[in-house]
N, C-alpha and C positions, 0 to 999 in steps of 0.2 A: 309294327309300325318303329320306326326307327325315331330315338327321343330327338334326333335333331334335322330340322326338313333337310331336302335332299336336293340335291343337284347336278346334273347333266353338263359336262362339257365336251362337245365334239372338239376334233384337233387338241385333244389334252398330249400329245405325245411330244409337243415342240412347240417354241413361238407364244403367241399371245394366250392359246390356247394351255399351256402349260402354267405359266404363270395365274391367270383366273383361276385356273385348279386350286393352284397352290394358297391364295389368297381366299378363297370361299371356303377352303377346308379349317379356317378361324370359327366358322360358324355351321358349315353344314356339313354333312355327308355326302362326300364327292364320289360319282360315276365318271370313271377316266376315259370318254370313248374316243375310239381311233381305232386304225386296222393294223397296225405293229403292236401285237402282243406283247411281244418281250419288253418295249418302250413303255408300255402300258405297265404291266407288273414289275419294272424297274421302278418307275416312277410311284408307283402305289406304295412300295417300301420306305418311299422318302416322307410320302405323306399321311400323317396319321388319319383314319377314317375315310381313307379312299377305297376303291376297288376299280381293278380294270374293265370296261364296258366294251370290248371289242366287237365291233360289227362292221362289216362293208356298208357303206351310207349309201352307196347306188345301185345295191340290192334290196329290192321292197320287201320279198318274202322274208332275209334274215334281220333288215329292221322289225318287222313284224313280231317276228319270235323274238328277238332281243328285246321288246318292250314290253314283251305280253306278261312278264313278270311286275311291272312297274305299275301300281294302283294310285299311289300318290306322287306327284314332282311339283316341288318349288322352284324350283330355276330351272332353265334351258337356255343353253349357252352355245348359238352354232357359230363355234371358228372355225372349222374345218372350210377350206377352200381349196382353188387350183387358180392358176394362171396360164395363159400361153398367148405370147405378144404375135405382133404381125400384122401388114396391112390387108386391109379387106380383100386385096387385090392377090393377096398370096395364101390365106388361110382358110382350108377347106372345110367343108360342112361337118367333119368328123370332129375337126377340132372345136368348132362352135358347141358341138352337141355335148362332147365332153367336158367342156367348160358350164355349160348349162344342170348338165348331171348332177354335179355335185356341188356346184354355189348355189342353184334355187331348187331344181326338183327332190335332191337328198333334203334339203329344208324343210319345203313344202310338205313331204311327206312323212318323216320324222315327228314333225309338227304336228299333222294330224292324226296320229297313231296313239299321241302322246296325250293329247288333248283333253280327254276323259281325265286322267292322272292332274294335269296342270288346272282343269275347271277344280276338282274335288278340293285343293287348299289356297284356289284363286292366286295362282302363281305367275310366275313372269318370264318372259321368252327374249331374251336378247340374242340381235341379228349381228355379227361383225360385220359389218361393210365395207366401205373403202371410199377415200376421197373420189375415186372412179364413179361410183353410184351417185355422184351429184353431178359430175362434168365430165364429160370423155374428151380423148384424146387422140390424137394419129396411134394408130398402130394397139392401139388398146381396145378395139372393137368390141371382142367374144366376151370379154372380162369386163367392161362398162356394162355393156348390153345385161349381162348377168346381173349385176350390182343395183343397176336400174330397178331388172323386175322385182330382185329382192328388196328394195325399197316398197316397192308397190305392194309385194305381198304382206309387207309388215304393216303398212298404212290399212290393208283391207282387215288382217287379222285383228288390227289394235280396234276397228270399229265393231268388228261383228261381237269380239269375245271383251266386250266393257262390259256387255251385261251380266256376264260369268265372273266378271272379276279380276281376268286376267290381264296384265300389264305388260307392254309389247314396247320394247326400246332397239333403234336403229341405231348402231356405233359406224362413224364415219372417221374412221383415222386416217390420216395421211403417211407418208412412209416409214416405216417400224423396223429397226435395226433386227430382221431375224432371217433364217435361211432363204426362205422365200422372196426377200429383198434382193439378198445375194443373187438369186438366179435372174430376178429380174434387171440387176444391172448389169447381167453377165449378156442377156439378149438385147440390153441396149446399148451395149458397148460402152460403158461408163464404169465408173470405180466405183466399189461397198464404201459409202461413207458413215459408218454407224455412229460419229459425234454430228452429223447434221441432221439424224432421223430420231424419232421418237423412239424411246424404249419399250420395249412388251410392257414393263412394269407399269410404266404412265398408262398406257390404253387400257391394262387391266384394272388398276386403279377407278377409272371413270366408269369402268363396269360395275365392279364391287361398289360403288356408289350409289348408281343406280338399282340395284338389287336390297341395298341395304335402307333405300330413301323410305321413311315413316310412309303409312297408308294411304296418307293424305296425297302425295307426291308421284306423279307420273313422270318419269323422264322418257318423253317421245323419240327424240334424237339429239344425237350428242355429238358433235365436230370435234375430234381434235385434229391439232397442227403442232408439226416439230416449230419451234423457235427460231431457230434456223435458215 
């Protein structure tokens, strides 16, 4: 058993996930979840007490195999995600499926297979949602729908696992200065303006604060918006 608590962060190779992994490494052994093993290996060299956990999250068999050795888990942060923009009249069913596969189904399955490990420690599940999970707007249909569903999943999980001591936190950031946001702005035909967005560190701070909250406190939902 690890001498320190263990955290698994998906989407750890970049963006919010990478910053969360760095921040949690002060107090946790960190499993770096993602598909890009080379990037995870590089990050693991920079973060003491971390190691790569490479897996294709949309492959249920691969997820089950990767999770098999995890008997106890204190924190599970779901940071991996994808976005495809377009009007309802233009977006294909395949696009909707791809979005839901990673943003929802991968989350529900990974959580399910790791629930015994989370129950063993009265652990904490953090779901990085989005402002789009609170309000939809044109051209964001599949992404917003997946994030609305993710919020519902978090609410149900929180109610079902309360008796097991498992805490569940949904985090709803506004626009964040990440590579994903750069792609979003390209799709929207606008400029990437990081000075007007949240820094990944600001979102990570809210996540880590929720994780480190004392046992009598449960941050169920956190909404973070840029001040600009």
